[in-house]
Backbone as CSV, one residue per row, in Angstrom:
resi,resn,N_x,N_y,N_z,CA_x,CA_y,CA_z,C_x,C_y,C_z
1,MET,57.511,-130.794,-12.981,56.810,-130.020,-13.021,56.777,-128.945,-14.191
2,ARG,55.606,-128.383,-14.148,55.811,-127.548,-15.992,56.481,-126.320,-15.624
3,LYS,57.223,-125.167,-15.991,57.233,-124.195,-15.978,56.477,-122.981,-16.381
4,LEU,56.553,-121.802,-15.748,55.893,-120.599,-16.634,57.189,-119.614,-16.861
5,VAL,56.662,-119.605,-18.246,57.873,-119.089,-19.059,57.458,-117.598,-19.372
6,TYR,58.264,-116.604,-18.816,57.335,-114.743,-19.625,58.374,-115.493,-20.839
7,LEU,57.870,-115.587,-22.279,58.732,-115.019,-23.112,57.960,-113.391,-24.023
8,VAL,58.898,-112.558,-24.848,58.059,-111.458,-24.382,59.140,-110.831,-25.335
9,ALA,58.653,-110.156,-26.481,59.451,-108.957,-27.059,59.631,-107.098,-25.967
10,SER,61.163,-107.220,-25.668,60.900,-106.477,-25.309,61.956,-105.322,-26.231
11,THR,62.194,-104.122,-26.098,63.142,-102.964,-26.354,64.040,-103.423,-25.158
12,VAL,65.569,-102.538,-25.884,66.752,-102.416,-25.342,66.287,-101.627,-24.076
13,ASP,65.524,-100.805,-23.846,65.035,-100.010,-22.660,63.866,-100.654,-21.478
14,GLY,63.713,-101.708,-21.963,62.577,-102.588,-21.328,61.175,-102.423,-21.358
15,PHE,60.937,-102.109,-22.719,59.456,-101.689,-22.880,58.823,-102.766,-23.779
16,VAL,57.527,-103.475,-23.574,57.338,-104.785,-23.968,55.899,-103.870,-25.438
17,ALA,55.719,-102.217,-25.211,54.459,-102.017,-25.934,55.046,-100.297,-25.888
18,GLY,54.394,-99.342,-26.662,54.295,-97.825,-27.112,53.129,-97.362,-25.664
19,PRO,53.213,-96.535,-24.988,51.922,-96.035,-23.772,50.834,-96.416,-24.263
20,ASP,50.455,-96.340,-25.557,48.800,-96.392,-25.782,48.950,-98.060,-25.688
21,GLY,49.669,-99.235,-25.784,49.008,-100.863,-25.769,48.826,-100.923,-26.877
22,ALA,49.149,-100.536,-27.479,48.419,-100.933,-29.296,49.939,-101.709,-29.577
23,ASP,49.012,-102.444,-30.452,49.696,-104.073,-30.804,51.169,-103.000,-32.005
24,PRO,52.490,-103.265,-31.519,53.379,-102.221,-32.035,54.318,-103.382,-32.937
25,THR,53.553,-104.252,-33.458,54.062,-105.423,-34.876,53.104,-104.757,-36.133
26,GLY,51.865,-104.374,-35.385,50.272,-104.380,-36.416,51.033,-103.731,-37.789
27,PRO,50.132,-103.550,-38.566,50.003,-102.437,-39.531,50.447,-100.896,-39.187
28,ASP,50.455,-100.347,-38.412,50.758,-99.519,-37.820,52.009,-99.351,-36.888
29,GLY,52.350,-100.093,-37.122,53.315,-100.296,-35.791,54.490,-100.131,-36.124
30,PHE,55.726,-99.617,-35.077,56.745,-99.124,-35.449,58.144,-100.171,-34.750
31,TRP,57.490,-101.391,-34.766,58.246,-102.678,-34.061,58.838,-103.352,-35.284
32,PRO,60.144,-103.398,-35.361,61.095,-104.520,-36.826,60.756,-105.314,-36.352
33,VAL,60.119,-106.531,-37.527,60.250,-108.162,-37.936,60.967,-108.551,-38.902
34,PRO,62.243,-108.509,-38.830,63.273,-108.740,-39.933,62.998,-110.363,-40.200
35,GLN,63.169,-110.522,-41.311,62.908,-112.078,-42.045,63.872,-112.915,-40.936
36,ASP,65.331,-112.744,-40.523,65.646,-113.691,-39.619,65.188,-113.813,-38.354
37,TYR,64.523,-112.681,-37.657,63.774,-112.892,-36.515,62.269,-113.947,-36.764
38,LEU,61.548,-113.655,-37.388,60.864,-114.049,-37.952,61.084,-116.166,-38.202
39,ALA,62.168,-116.291,-38.763,62.535,-117.483,-39.337,63.137,-118.414,-37.798
40,HIS,63.473,-117.350,-36.906,63.678,-117.993,-35.816,62.509,-118.042,-34.931
41,LEU,61.620,-117.622,-35.092,60.472,-118.008,-34.579,59.968,-119.459,-35.254
42,VAL,59.927,-119.351,-36.470,58.890,-120.625,-37.140,60.184,-121.497,-36.671
43,THR,61.342,-121.580,-36.553,62.018,-122.684,-36.479,61.680,-123.122,-34.508
44,GLU,62.224,-121.868,-33.991,62.088,-122.451,-32.592,61.170,-122.217,-31.729
45,TYR,60.178,-121.441,-31.861,58.906,-121.190,-31.205,57.961,-121.188,-31.741
46,PRO,57.722,-122.260,-32.713,56.548,-122.472,-33.827,55.172,-121.892,-33.269
47,GLU,54.728,-122.823,-31.558,53.609,-122.111,-31.383,53.319,-121.333,-30.622
48,THR,54.282,-120.313,-30.751,54.122,-118.346,-30.056,53.165,-117.986,-31.454
49,LEU,53.528,-118.459,-32.256,53.307,-117.471,-33.677,51.591,-117.355,-33.889
50,PRO,50.420,-116.560,-33.711,49.033,-116.254,-34.328,48.913,-117.118,-34.530
51,GLY,47.797,-117.332,-34.819,47.217,-118.919,-35.922,47.125,-118.256,-36.613
52,ALA,46.970,-116.988,-37.424,46.554,-116.257,-38.883,48.023,-116.099,-39.646
53,ALA,49.219,-115.566,-38.631,50.891,-116.037,-39.143,51.215,-117.511,-39.405
54,ARG,50.423,-118.186,-38.857,50.894,-119.940,-38.670,50.651,-119.736,-40.232
55,THR,48.730,-119.818,-40.933,48.548,-119.792,-41.650,49.317,-119.472,-42.575
56,ALA,49.719,-117.987,-42.781,50.346,-117.130,-43.936,51.285,-118.306,-44.346
57,LEU,52.455,-118.718,-43.078,53.665,-119.236,-42.898,53.451,-120.613,-43.702
58,ARG,52.439,-121.237,-43.290,52.318,-122.783,-43.745,53.031,-123.276,-42.903
59,THR,52.869,-122.563,-41.545,53.208,-123.293,-40.097,52.853,-123.896,-39.443
60,THR,52.645,-125.299,-39.384,52.023,-126.795,-38.913,52.542,-127.447,-38.026
61,ALA,53.562,-127.094,-37.634,54.660,-127.319,-36.285,54.078,-127.324,-34.966
62,PRO,53.328,-128.019,-34.085,52.970,-127.841,-33.228,53.827,-127.580,-32.163
63,GLY,55.420,-127.209,-32.424,56.279,-126.986,-30.869,56.570,-127.382,-29.698
64,THR,57.751,-127.305,-29.491,58.294,-128.442,-28.481,58.159,-127.758,-27.037
65,HIS,57.633,-126.660,-26.846,57.653,-125.792,-25.143,56.396,-125.576,-24.806
66,PHE,55.704,-125.200,-25.464,54.339,-124.910,-25.186,53.307,-125.473,-24.916
67,ASP,52.119,-125.499,-24.150,50.908,-125.967,-25.027,49.710,-125.169,-24.251
68,THR,50.033,-124.695,-23.576,49.068,-123.340,-22.484,48.972,-122.059,-23.304
69,VAL,49.139,-121.242,-22.978,49.066,-119.523,-23.004,48.089,-118.408,-21.989
70,LEU,48.813,-117.711,-21.388,48.181,-116.911,-20.230,48.313,-115.412,-20.566
71,GLU,47.541,-114.651,-20.825,47.433,-113.506,-21.463,46.439,-112.377,-20.516
72,GLY,46.603,-111.383,-20.426,46.191,-110.497,-19.456,45.481,-109.708,-20.269
73,ARG,44.021,-108.899,-19.717,43.128,-109.085,-20.543,43.238,-107.811,-21.696
74,ARG,44.365,-106.471,-20.972,44.418,-105.710,-21.800,45.411,-106.111,-23.451
75,SER,46.128,-107.175,-23.615,46.728,-107.784,-23.962,45.386,-108.511,-25.207
76,TYR,44.854,-109.114,-24.398,43.748,-109.687,-25.064,43.038,-108.904,-26.015
77,GLU,42.329,-107.690,-25.266,41.392,-106.639,-26.072,42.615,-105.801,-27.087
78,THR,43.577,-106.099,-27.304,44.413,-105.770,-28.262,43.865,-106.240,-29.600
79,GLY,43.862,-107.364,-29.754,43.426,-108.786,-30.573,42.011,-108.282,-30.576
80,LEU,41.718,-108.285,-30.163,39.602,-108.512,-30.316,39.901,-106.676,-30.874
81,ARG,40.055,-105.714,-30.822,39.848,-104.475,-31.461,40.031,-105.129,-33.261
82,ALA,41.683,-105.771,-33.277,41.601,-106.092,-35.072,40.338,-107.287,-34.905
83,GLY,39.453,-107.797,-34.489,38.800,-108.596,-34.911,39.153,-110.265,-34.555
84,VAL,40.100,-110.229,-33.874,40.918,-111.497,-33.570,40.264,-111.989,-32.117
85,THR,39.116,-112.952,-31.952,38.760,-113.305,-30.953,39.834,-114.354,-29.833
86,ASN,40.644,-115.032,-30.785,41.613,-116.230,-30.218,42.879,-116.209,-31.399
87,ALA,43.733,-115.706,-30.733,45.173,-115.319,-31.859,45.673,-116.958,-31.564
88,PHE,45.496,-117.329,-30.644,46.590,-118.791,-30.455,45.443,-120.095,-30.188
89,PRO,44.871,-120.229,-31.479,43.617,-121.443,-31.593,44.030,-122.607,-30.962
90,HIS,45.921,-123.112,-31.509,46.630,-124.208,-31.504,46.751,-124.585,-30.075
91,LEU,46.780,-123.506,-29.304,47.223,-123.644,-27.294,45.616,-123.449,-26.683
92,ARG,45.981,-123.986,-25.217,45.088,-123.747,-24.408,45.323,-122.206,-24.389
93,HIS,43.996,-121.474,-24.109,44.240,-120.142,-24.411,43.493,-119.204,-23.067
94,LEU,44.265,-119.049,-21.782,43.188,-118.359,-21.052,43.467,-116.942,-21.071
95,VAL,42.685,-116.290,-20.397,42.562,-114.448,-20.801,42.438,-114.131,-18.886
96,PHE,43.264,-113.783,-18.301,42.953,-113.258,-16.782,42.291,-111.918,-16.912
97,SER,41.140,-111.616,-16.307,40.135,-110.393,-16.635,39.332,-110.552,-14.871
98,ARG,38.701,-109.791,-14.783,37.901,-109.717,-13.559,36.823,-108.654,-14.138
99,THR,37.368,-108.193,-15.427,35.763,-107.403,-16.081,35.284,-107.962,-17.134
100,LEU,35.646,-108.999,-17.677,34.815,-109.827,-18.619,34.416,-110.872,-18.369
101,THR,33.479,-110.562,-18.317,32.231,-111.810,-17.801,32.061,-113.004,-19.047
102,THR,31.790,-112.720,-20.169,31.219,-113.740,-21.255,32.824,-113.977,-22.103
103,SER,33.787,-114.993,-22.190,33.810,-115.034,-23.209,33.713,-114.949,-24.706
104,PRO,34.960,-113.833,-25.550,34.320,-113.479,-27.262,34.269,-114.618,-27.903
105,ASP,35.325,-116.190,-27.625,35.408,-117.495,-28.553,35.547,-118.752,-27.337
106,PRO,34.656,-119.364,-27.718,34.310,-120.537,-26.959,35.729,-121.444,-26.341
107,ASP,36.509,-121.427,-27.270,38.034,-121.674,-26.905,39.156,-121.226,-26.148
108,VAL,38.291,-119.932,-25.587,39.379,-119.141,-24.772,38.553,-119.169,-23.025
109,GLU,39.221,-119.581,-22.312,38.655,-119.603,-21.033,38.788,-118.619,-20.110
110,LEU,38.087,-117.180,-19.747,38.277,-116.308,-19.111,38.600,-116.617,-17.451
111,VAL,39.408,-115.961,-16.827,40.228,-116.584,-15.335,39.858,-115.409,-14.634
112,ALA,38.758,-115.331,-13.638,38.825,-113.502,-12.687,39.605,-114.164,-10.890
113,THR,40.414,-115.284,-11.007,40.712,-115.759,-9.708,42.260,-115.352,-9.758
114,ASP,42.922,-115.793,-8.619,43.998,-115.344,-8.354,44.663,-115.965,-9.507
115,PRO,45.681,-114.962,-10.369,46.731,-115.412,-11.180,48.003,-116.154,-10.618
116,VAL,48.367,-116.144,-9.260,49.657,-116.730,-8.953,48.828,-118.061,-7.983
117,ALA,47.565,-118.262,-7.794,46.736,-119.379,-7.121,46.784,-120.362,-8.614
118,THR,46.408,-120.005,-9.757,45.900,-120.512,-10.772,47.175,-121.248,-11.427
119,ALA,48.545,-119.959,-11.644,49.648,-120.247,-12.429,50.113,-121.908,-11.808
120,ARG,50.154,-121.645,-10.067,50.451,-123.145,-9.608,50.035,-124.231,-9.467
121,GLN,48.571,-124.090,-9.930,47.598,-125.295,-10.222,48.277,-125.882,-11.250
122,LEU,48.085,-124.955,-12.456,48.687,-125.002,-13.912,49.968,-125.915,-13.785
123,LYS,50.829,-125.725,-13.226,52.180,-126.278,-13.071,52.133,-127.559,-13.122
124,LEU,51.432,-127.899,-11.856,50.921,-129.387,-11.370,50.859,-130.362,-12.005
125,GLN,49.956,-129.935,-12.993,48.844,-130.602,-14.274,50.204,-131.075,-15.186
126,ASP,50.067,-132.016,-15.882,50.885,-132.412,-16.728,50.696,-131.667,-18.275
127,GLY,51.522,-131.547,-19.063,51.460,-131.168,-20.529,52.863,-130.037,-20.588
128,LYS,52.913,-129.825,-21.409,54.407,-128.989,-22.008,54.209,-127.486,-21.106
129,ASP,55.177,-126.900,-20.685,55.321,-125.078,-19.919,54.398,-124.367,-20.033
130,LEU,54.091,-123.763,-19.481,53.249,-122.565,-19.322,53.377,-121.208,-19.923
131,TRP,53.126,-120.531,-20.938,53.861,-119.297,-21.774,52.843,-118.178,-21.490
132,LEU,53.570,-117.047,-21.069,53.362,-115.992,-20.178,53.773,-115.121,-21.664
133,VAL,52.507,-114.320,-22.560,52.502,-113.823,-23.040,52.639,-112.328,-22.985
134,GLY,52.174,-112.195,-22.041,51.634,-111.125,-21.450,50.430,-110.632,-21.126
135,GLY,50.120,-109.097,-21.033,51.308,-107.979,-20.908,51.750,-107.569,-19.602
136,GLY,52.733,-106.716,-19.431,53.116,-106.170,-18.579,52.749,-106.238,-16.948
137,SER,51.326,-105.908,-17.144,50.234,-106.167,-15.227,50.240,-107.303,-15.463
138,LEU,49.960,-108.210,-15.608,50.177,-109.841,-15.764,51.313,-110.309,-15.274
139,ALA,52.183,-110.238,-16.308,53.524,-110.671,-16.024,53.869,-109.584,-14.451
140,GLY,53.684,-108.743,-13.896,53.557,-108.287,-12.434,53.579,-108.913,-11.624
141,ALA,51.915,-109.630,-11.732,51.435,-110.100,-11.050,52.208,-111.578,-10.787
142,LEU,52.283,-112.199,-12.070,52.714,-113.624,-11.629,54.493,-113.321,-11.430
143,TYR,55.009,-112.386,-11.348,56.411,-112.209,-11.215,56.860,-112.953,-10.274
144,PRO,56.447,-113.203,-9.024,57.118,-114.562,-8.323,56.985,-115.895,-8.862
145,GLU,56.361,-116.125,-9.811,56.093,-117.477,-10.140,56.673,-118.175,-11.556
146,ILE,57.283,-116.896,-11.963,58.043,-116.983,-13.070,59.507,-117.304,-13.076
147,ASP,59.473,-118.715,-13.841,60.757,-119.878,-13.922,61.742,-119.556,-14.807
148,GLU,61.281,-118.657,-16.190,62.702,-118.285,-17.104,61.699,-117.643,-17.715
149,LEU,62.637,-116.598,-18.438,62.580,-115.515,-19.081,63.325,-115.289,-20.454
150,VAL,62.716,-115.382,-21.451,62.961,-115.422,-23.040,62.560,-114.125,-23.420
151,VAL,63.715,-113.476,-23.660,63.238,-111.915,-23.728,63.731,-111.970,-25.315
152,LYS,62.904,-111.290,-26.605,63.628,-111.513,-27.500,63.779,-109.957,-27.645
153,LEU,64.857,-109.222,-27.749,65.442,-107.909,-27.686,65.590,-107.726,-28.630
154,ALA,64.942,-106.578,-28.674,64.925,-105.599,-30.117,65.966,-104.624,-30.211
155,PRO,66.568,-104.109,-30.951,67.390,-102.895,-31.218,66.305,-102.092,-31.184
156,LEU,65.963,-101.782,-30.382,64.951,-99.763,-30.318,65.296,-99.525,-28.971
157,THR,64.853,-98.390,-29.287,64.315,-97.946,-27.630,63.138,-97.282,-28.042
158,LEU,62.240,-96.829,-26.544,61.187,-96.154,-26.803,60.922,-95.026,-26.089
159,GLY,61.972,-94.906,-25.296,61.757,-93.894,-24.485,60.703,-94.069,-23.225
160,THR,59.806,-94.374,-23.606,58.730,-94.697,-22.096,57.974,-95.724,-23.101
161,GLY,56.723,-95.984,-22.215,55.931,-97.198,-22.911,55.040,-97.948,-21.621
162,ILE,55.144,-98.982,-22.167,54.666,-100.262,-21.455,55.826,-101.277,-20.717
163,PRO,56.527,-101.035,-19.642,57.244,-101.681,-19.052,57.422,-103.312,-18.917
164,LEU,58.260,-104.361,-19.462,58.098,-105.568,-18.695,57.445,-105.780,-17.869
165,PHE,57.309,-105.471,-16.980,56.531,-105.854,-15.791,56.105,-104.333,-15.302
166,SER,54.881,-104.394,-14.920,54.171,-103.068,-14.557,52.994,-103.398,-13.616
167,GLY,52.475,-102.605,-13.347,51.409,-102.724,-12.088,52.190,-102.266,-10.708
168,THR,51.585,-103.703,-9.768,52.286,-102.566,-8.118,53.310,-103.925,-8.100
169,VAL,54.285,-104.161,-9.037,55.323,-105.480,-8.533,55.932,-104.523,-7.151
170,PRO,56.199,-105.168,-6.448,56.979,-104.526,-5.705,59.183,-105.038,-5.491
171,PHE,59.533,-104.111,-4.793,61.006,-103.873,-5.392,61.346,-105.439,-4.612
172,ASP,61.774,-106.094,-5.434,62.437,-107.348,-4.765,63.707,-107.901,-6.000
173,PRO,64.840,-107.868,-6.235,65.828,-108.147,-6.707,66.017,-109.421,-6.681
174,THR,66.236,-110.017,-8.387,66.169,-111.452,-8.754,66.897,-111.819,-9.230
175,LEU,67.728,-112.766,-8.850,69.528,-113.138,-9.633,68.700,-114.076,-10.746
176,TRP,69.022,-113.785,-12.674,68.835,-114.968,-13.082,69.984,-115.641,-13.932
177,GLU,69.664,-116.580,-14.320,70.976,-117.083,-14.867,70.620,-117.374,-16.396
178,LEU,71.803,-116.619,-17.228,71.573,-116.852,-18.587,71.824,-118.408,-18.931
179,THR,71.144,-119.190,-19.791,70.830,-120.785,-20.335,71.206,-120.621,-21.873
180,ASP,71.038,-120.066,-22.586,70.722,-119.707,-23.911,70.840,-118.110,-24.522
181,HIS,71.209,-118.274,-25.662,71.271,-116.933,-26.204,71.526,-117.202,-28.046
182,THR,70.692,-116.620,-28.662,71.147,-116.246,-30.504,70.673,-114.915,-30.191
183,ALA,71.942,-114.799,-31.266,72.336,-113.134,-32.098,71.666,-113.136,-33.296
184,LEU,70.870,-112.735,-33.923,70.263,-112.213,-35.344,71.266,-111.531,-35.991
185,ARG,71.314,-111.743,-37.027,72.253,-110.155,-37.567,71.240,-109.344,-37.934
186,SER,70.348,-109.265,-37.828,69.334,-108.092,-38.050,69.584,-107.543,-36.769
187,GLY,70.707,-107.822,-35.786,70.598,-107.026,-34.054,69.755,-107.492,-33.067
188,ALA,68.562,-108.304,-33.364,67.545,-108.493,-32.408,68.324,-110.275,-31.646
189,LEU,68.467,-109.800,-30.516,68.738,-110.717,-29.609,67.704,-111.900,-28.998
190,PHE,67.984,-113.197,-29.009,66.693,-114.228,-28.016,67.388,-114.450,-27.054
191,LEU,67.428,-114.501,-25.628,68.091,-114.621,-24.572,67.428,-115.154,-23.487
192,THR,67.423,-116.231,-22.942,67.103,-117.338,-22.087,67.623,-117.180,-20.941
193,TYR,66.690,-116.807,-19.677,67.501,-116.518,-18.029,66.266,-117.776,-17.483
194,ARG,66.766,-118.582,-16.502,66.125,-119.173,-15.942,66.484,-118.478,-14.108
195,ARG,65.581,-118.511,-13.343,65.416,-117.913,-11.688,66.559,-118.504,-11.144
196,SER,67.258,-117.766,-10.949,68.452,-118.519,-10.128,67.967,-119.086,-8.495
197,SER,68.318,-120.146,-8.021,68.162,-120.487,-7.072,69.117,-120.345,-5.746
198,ALA,70.424,-119.268,-6.246,71.438,-119.133,-5.252,71.063,-117.878,-4.572
């Protein structure tokens, strides 16, 4: 069965973006993107690079982890404000929204139904794993369905912002087993956790 993997960049204090939700790695962003971090993504997770970055980096590798990306409306609209209607044209791209009624891109599927039910259906289909790109609200809604966390931990603190899981996540202490880790010289960590069965 396919896994739902929340692969996300986080600060040391647990935030995925600033309070305004704008792209923290964009032209006016505050999030460091060192060369070794980018090189690791190109090598290990090339499918998670946006289409424009893949073109600029001449990355054509399809990747071995994901063939589908799940994204919340607020995260998707960050790209729309920058003129990008589909940041991941090389993946099946689902955007969860109850307010968007028409997709701005023919290859972006809008999903207005329950995210948990949709994720469960997708897990049963053939294919590679499902990448939950964010944002925090969708991750919060899908909290019980996440099978694996891949946290790209930046050596950065914000003090406040959008947390890893936001919205109405209930208090639900969950143990995770560390299954892989990579420490980069720039200070970034890639931490892979599997939901513990214990």
